[in-house]
N, CA, C and O atoms as CSV, one atom per row, in Angstrom:
chain,resi,resn,atom,element,x,y,z
A,1,MET,N,N,116.525,129.241,220.382
A,1,MET,CA,C,117.911,129.454,220.698
A,1,MET,C,C,118.430,128.227,221.380
A,1,MET,O,O,117.719,127.535,222.109
A,2,ALA,N,N,119.701,127.973,221.124
A,2,ALA,CA,C,120.194,126.763,221.753
A,2,ALA,C,C,121.693,126.823,221.927
A,2,ALA,O,O,122.386,127.649,221.333
A,3,VAL,N,N,122.163,125.931,222.753
A,3,VAL,CA,C,123.597,125.796,222.994
A,3,VAL,C,C,123.960,124.348,222.771
A,3,VAL,O,O,123.338,123.457,223.349
A,4,MET,N,N,124.946,124.100,221.949
A,4,MET,CA,C,125.377,122.729,221.699
A,4,MET,C,C,125.966,122.150,222.984
A,4,MET,O,O,126.412,122.891,223.860
A,5,ALA,N,N,125.962,120.852,223.088
A,5,ALA,CA,C,126.532,120.131,224.227
A,5,ALA,C,C,125.759,120.383,225.506
A,5,ALA,O,O,126.307,120.216,226.596
A,6,THR,N,N,124.499,120.783,225.401
A,6,THR,CA,C,123.622,120.933,226.555
A,6,THR,C,C,122.261,120.390,226.162
A,6,THR,O,O,122.026,120.117,224.985
A,7,PRO,N,N,121.354,120.227,227.126
A,7,PRO,CA,C,120.006,119.821,226.750
A,7,PRO,C,C,119.357,120.810,225.790
A,7,PRO,O,O,118.454,120.439,225.039
A,8,ALA,N,N,119.798,122.046,225.803
A,8,ALA,CA,C,119.235,123.042,224.895
A,8,ALA,C,C,119.532,122.722,223.442
A,8,ALA,O,O,118.883,123.259,222.545
A,9,ALA,N,N,120.498,121.860,223.197
A,9,ALA,CA,C,120.845,121.508,221.822
A,9,ALA,C,C,119.665,120.888,221.100
A,9,ALA,O,O,119.634,120.861,219.869
A,10,ALA,N,N,118.700,120.393,221.843
A,10,ALA,CA,C,117.515,119.804,221.234
A,10,ALA,C,C,116.582,120.874,220.680
A,10,ALA,O,O,115.649,120.548,219.946
A,11,GLN,N,N,116.813,122.144,221.014
A,11,GLN,CA,C,115.957,123.238,220.583
A,11,GLN,C,C,116.480,123.863,219.300
A,11,GLN,O,O,117.690,123.937,219.084
A,12,GLY,N,N,115.572,124.308,218.456
A,12,GLY,CA,C,115.964,125.009,217.244
A,12,GLY,C,C,116.455,124.075,216.156
A,12,GLY,O,O,116.645,122.877,216.364
A,13,THR,N,N,116.654,124.665,214.989
A,13,THR,CA,C,117.169,123.907,213.855
A,13,THR,C,C,118.682,123.790,213.971
A,13,THR,O,O,119.299,124.524,214.743
A,14,PRO,N,N,119.282,122.888,213.223
A,14,PRO,CA,C,120.755,122.815,213.232
A,14,PRO,C,C,121.395,124.143,212.831
A,14,PRO,O,O,122.436,124.521,213.369
A,15,GLU,N,N,120.772,124.850,211.887
A,15,GLU,CA,C,121.301,126.142,211.450
A,15,GLU,C,C,121.246,127.164,212.581
A,15,GLU,O,O,122.197,127.916,212.790
A,16,GLN,N,N,120.125,127.189,213.313
A,16,GLN,CA,C,119.995,128.119,214.438
A,16,GLN,C,C,121.002,127.785,215.528
A,16,GLN,O,O,121.627,128.677,216.101
A,17,ARG,N,N,121.156,126.501,215.810
A,17,ARG,CA,C,122.123,126.112,216.845
A,17,ARG,C,C,123.525,126.549,216.455
A,17,ARG,O,O,124.259,127.094,217.279
A,18,ALA,N,N,123.902,126.315,215.207
A,18,ALA,CA,C,125.247,126.677,214.757
A,18,ALA,C,C,125.455,128.185,214.804
A,18,ALA,O,O,126.509,128.656,215.232
A,19,ALA,N,N,124.450,128.945,214.362
A,19,ALA,CA,C,124.586,130.396,214.296
A,19,ALA,C,C,124.507,131.060,215.663
A,19,ALA,O,O,125.087,132.127,215.865
A,20,CYS,N,N,123.798,130.444,216.606
A,20,CYS,CA,C,123.514,131.106,217.884
A,20,CYS,C,C,124.262,130.522,219.074
A,20,CYS,O,O,124.165,131.061,220.177
A,21,GLN,N,N,124.993,129.454,218.886
A,21,GLN,CA,C,125.677,128.807,220.006
A,21,GLN,C,C,126.560,129.787,220.769
A,21,GLN,O,O,126.472,129.878,221.993
A,22,GLY,N,N,127.398,130.510,220.065
A,22,GLY,CA,C,128.308,131.447,220.719
A,22,GLY,C,C,127.574,132.549,221.452
A,22,GLY,O,O,127.961,132.929,222.557
A,23,ASP,N,N,126.510,133.069,220.841
A,23,ASP,CA,C,125.718,134.113,221.486
A,23,ASP,C,C,125.066,133.589,222.761
A,23,ASP,O,O,125.068,134.265,223.789
A,24,ALA,N,N,124.514,132.394,222.690
A,24,ALA,CA,C,123.862,131.815,223.864
A,24,ALA,C,C,124.859,131.636,225.000
A,24,ALA,O,O,124.554,131.944,226.152
A,25,GLN,N,N,126.038,131.145,224.681
A,25,GLN,CA,C,127.049,130.959,225.721
A,25,GLN,C,C,127.519,132.295,226.277
A,25,GLN,O,O,127.680,132.447,227.488
A,26,ARG,N,N,127.739,133.260,225.393
A,26,ARG,CA,C,128.264,134.566,225.801
A,26,ARG,C,C,127.239,135.361,226.604
A,26,ARG,O,O,127.574,135.944,227.636
A,27,LEU,N,N,126.001,135.386,226.138
A,27,LEU,CA,C,124.982,136.233,226.749
A,27,LEU,C,C,124.194,135.550,227.859
A,27,LEU,O,O,123.721,136.209,228.785
A,28,CYS,N,N,124.051,134.226,227.768
A,28,CYS,CA,C,123.104,133.528,228.642
A,28,CYS,C,C,123.686,132.269,229.269
A,28,CYS,O,O,122.940,131.414,229.747
A,29,GLY,N,N,125.007,132.147,229.272
A,29,GLY,CA,C,125.656,130.945,229.777
A,29,GLY,C,C,125.298,130.591,231.206
A,29,GLY,O,O,125.318,129.421,231.586
A,30,GLN,N,N,124.969,131.602,231.999
A,30,GLN,CA,C,124.642,131.337,233.401
A,30,GLN,C,C,123.343,130.553,233.557
A,30,GLN,O,O,123.063,130.034,234.637
A,31,PHE,N,N,122.546,130.462,232.491
A,31,PHE,CA,C,121.268,129.760,232.559
A,31,PHE,C,C,121.327,128.333,232.030
A,31,PHE,O,O,120.332,127.612,232.104
A,32,ILE,N,N,122.465,127.911,231.501
A,32,ILE,CA,C,122.622,126.544,231.011
A,32,ILE,C,C,122.512,125.594,232.195
A,32,ILE,O,O,123.197,125.820,233.193
A,33,PRO,N,N,121.708,124.562,232.150
A,33,PRO,CA,C,121.015,123.938,231.013
A,33,PRO,C,C,119.524,124.260,230.911
A,33,PRO,O,O,118.802,123.534,230.228
A,34,ASP,N,N,119.038,125.310,231.554
A,34,ASP,CA,C,117.609,125.630,231.575
A,34,ASP,C,C,117.178,126.264,230.243
A,34,ASP,O,O,117.380,127.459,230.026
A,35,VAL,N,N,116.595,125.470,229.371
A,35,VAL,CA,C,116.229,125.913,228.021
A,35,VAL,C,C,115.282,127.102,228.062
A,35,VAL,O,O,115.453,128.050,227.296
A,36,ASP,N,N,114.294,127.069,228.936
A,36,ASP,CA,C,113.334,128.172,229.006
A,36,ASP,C,C,114.021,129.478,229.392
A,36,ASP,O,O,113.727,130.528,228.820
A,37,ARG,N,N,114.920,129.416,230.345
A,37,ARG,CA,C,115.629,130.629,230.777
A,37,ARG,C,C,116.612,131.110,229.712
A,37,ARG,O,O,116.787,132.315,229.532
A,38,ILE,N,N,117.252,130.180,229.005
A,38,ILE,CA,C,118.146,130.573,227.906
A,38,ILE,C,C,117.334,131.289,226.828
A,38,ILE,O,O,117.746,132.334,226.324
A,39,THR,N,N,116.191,130.727,226.482
A,39,THR,CA,C,115.345,131.330,225.457
A,39,THR,C,C,114.916,132.730,225.871
A,39,THR,O,O,115.007,133.667,225.078
A,40,ALA,N,N,114.449,132.878,227.104
A,40,ALA,CA,C,114.036,134.196,227.595
A,40,ALA,C,C,115.202,135.178,227.581
A,40,ALA,O,O,115.034,136.342,227.215
A,41,CYS,N,N,116.364,134.717,227.972
A,41,CYS,CA,C,117.558,135.553,227.977
A,41,CYS,C,C,117.914,136.004,226.567
A,41,CYS,O,O,118.248,137.169,226.350
A,42,MET,N,N,117.845,135.092,225.616
A,42,MET,CA,C,118.178,135.431,224.231
A,42,MET,C,C,117.185,136.458,223.677
A,42,MET,O,O,117.583,137.377,222.961
A,43,VAL,N,N,115.917,136.310,223.998
A,43,VAL,CA,C,114.912,137.280,223.556
A,43,VAL,C,C,115.211,138.641,224.183
A,43,VAL,O,O,115.178,139.667,223.503
A,44,GLN,N,N,115.498,138.640,225.467
A,44,GLN,CA,C,115.787,139.884,226.177
A,44,GLN,C,C,117.035,140.572,225.613
A,44,GLN,O,O,117.121,141.800,225.606
A,45,ASN,N,N,117.984,139.789,225.148
A,45,ASN,CA,C,119.252,140.325,224.649
A,45,ASN,C,C,119.347,140.317,223.130
A,45,ASN,O,O,120.448,140.376,222.584
A,46,ARG,N,N,118.219,140.246,222.442
A,46,ARG,CA,C,118.237,140.099,220.985
A,46,ARG,C,C,119.023,141.201,220.282
A,46,ARG,O,O,119.590,140.959,219.216
A,47,ARG,N,N,119.072,142.383,220.841
A,47,ARG,CA,C,119.835,143.457,220.184
A,47,ARG,C,C,121.336,143.196,220.202
A,47,ARG,O,O,122.083,143.822,219.451
A,48,TYR,N,N,121.787,142.266,221.063
A,48,TYR,CA,C,123.208,141.936,221.159
A,48,TYR,C,C,123.579,140.666,220.395
A,48,TYR,O,O,124.741,140.260,220.394
A,49,LEU,N,N,122.603,140.042,219.749
A,49,LEU,CA,C,122.869,138.816,219.000
A,49,LEU,C,C,123.688,139.124,217.754
A,49,LEU,O,O,123.589,140.208,217.179
A,50,SER,N,N,124.488,138.166,217.354
A,50,SER,CA,C,125.247,138.314,216.112
A,50,SER,C,C,124.275,138.391,214.939
A,50,SER,O,O,123.137,137.929,215.022
A,51,GLN,N,N,124.743,138.978,213.859
A,51,GLN,CA,C,123.912,139.087,212.669
A,51,GLN,C,C,123.500,137.706,212.166
A,51,GLN,O,O,122.354,137.513,211.759
A,52,ALA,N,N,124.415,136.753,212.189
A,52,ALA,CA,C,124.105,135.402,211.711
A,52,ALA,C,C,122.988,134.772,212.533
A,52,ALA,O,O,122.094,134.134,211.978
A,53,CYS,N,N,123.033,134.944,213.836
A,53,CYS,CA,C,121.998,134.386,214.709
A,53,CYS,C,C,120.654,135.050,214.422
A,53,CYS,O,O,119.644,134.367,214.250
A,54,ARG,N,N,120.642,136.372,214.372
A,54,ARG,CA,C,119.390,137.087,214.085
A,54,ARG,C,C,118.801,136.653,212.744
A,54,ARG,O,O,117.592,136.451,212.628
A,55,MET,N,N,119.650,136.513,211.745
A,55,MET,CA,C,119.161,136.143,210.413
A,55,MET,C,C,118.553,134.744,210.401
A,55,MET,O,O,117.515,134.539,209.772
A,56,THR,N,N,119.168,133.779,211.078
A,56,THR,CA,C,118.607,132.424,211.074
A,56,THR,C,C,117.305,132.372,211.852
A,56,THR,O,O,116.387,131.641,211.481
A,57,ILE,N,N,117.219,133.140,212.927
A,57,ILE,CA,C,115.978,133.171,213.706
A,57,ILE,C,C,114.864,133.789,212.871
A,57,ILE,O,O,113.758,133.252,212.814
A,58,GLU,N,N,115.151,134.911,212.226
A,58,GLU,CA,C,114.141,135.564,211.396
A,58,GLU,C,C,113.705,134.674,210.236
A,58,GLU,O,O,112.514,134.606,209.932
A,59,SER,N,N,114.630,134.001,209.592
A,59,SER,CA,C,114.250,133.122,208.483
A,59,SER,C,C,113.420,131.951,208.993
A,59,SER,O,O,112.522,131.486,208.291
A,60,GLY,N,N,113.700,131.471,210.186
A,60,GLY,CA,C,112.906,130.402,210.786
A,60,GLY,C,C,111.497,130.847,211.096
A,60,GLY,O,O,110.549,130.085,210.906
A,61,ARG,N,N,111.346,132.070,211.570
A,61,ARG,CA,C,110.016,132.602,211.859
A,61,ARG,C,C,109.207,132.758,210.583
A,61,ARG,O,O,108.022,132.424,210.553
A,62,LYS,N,N,109.835,133.259,209.533
A,62,LYS,CA,C,109.132,133.425,208.262
A,62,LYS,C,C,108.679,132.077,207.724
A,62,LYS,O,O,107.571,131.960,207.202
A,63,GLY,N,N,109.519,131.063,207.846
A,63,GLY,CA,C,109.160,129.724,207.398
A,63,GLY,C,C,108.018,129.148,208.203
A,63,GLY,O,O,107.143,128.476,207.656
A,64,ALA,N,N,108.021,129.408,209.508
A,64,ALA,CA,C,106.952,128.908,210.367
A,64,ALA,C,C,105.632,129.570,209.999
A,64,ALA,O,O,104.596,128.905,209.995
A,65,ARG,N,N,105.646,130.860,209.690
A,65,ARG,CA,C,104.424,131.550,209.288
A,65,ARG,C,C,103.895,130.999,207.970
A,65,ARG,O,O,102.683,130.904,207.779
A,66,ALA,N,N,104.780,130.641,207.079
A,66,ALA,CA,C,104.362,130.114,205.781
A,66,ALA,C,C,103.637,128.785,205.927
A,66,ALA,O,O,102.823,128.421,205.078
A,67,LEU,N,N,103.930,128.060,207.005
A,67,LEU,CA,C,103.289,126.769,207.230
A,67,LEU,C,C,101.887,126.909,207.797
A,67,LEU,O,O,101.103,125.962,207.741
A,68,ASP,N,N,101.557,128.079,208.343
A,68,ASP,CA,C,100.235,128.282,208.949
A,68,ASP,C,C,99.140,128.310,207.921
A,68,ASP,O,O,97.970,128.472,208.270
């Protein structure tokens, strides 16, 4: 999970950043710029993530498993 215009922007793929930026700011903005805390917050609030964010995260996980 990541938020553009913060150090967290270095996390995730460009697709994940684009899809999840708004969710990260809305749900976890108080933790910016702490990437670890933003990530934990996003996991904790995953049921509130937008469909686009959830879909990009899930597709990223499937791709990562395929590389194993």
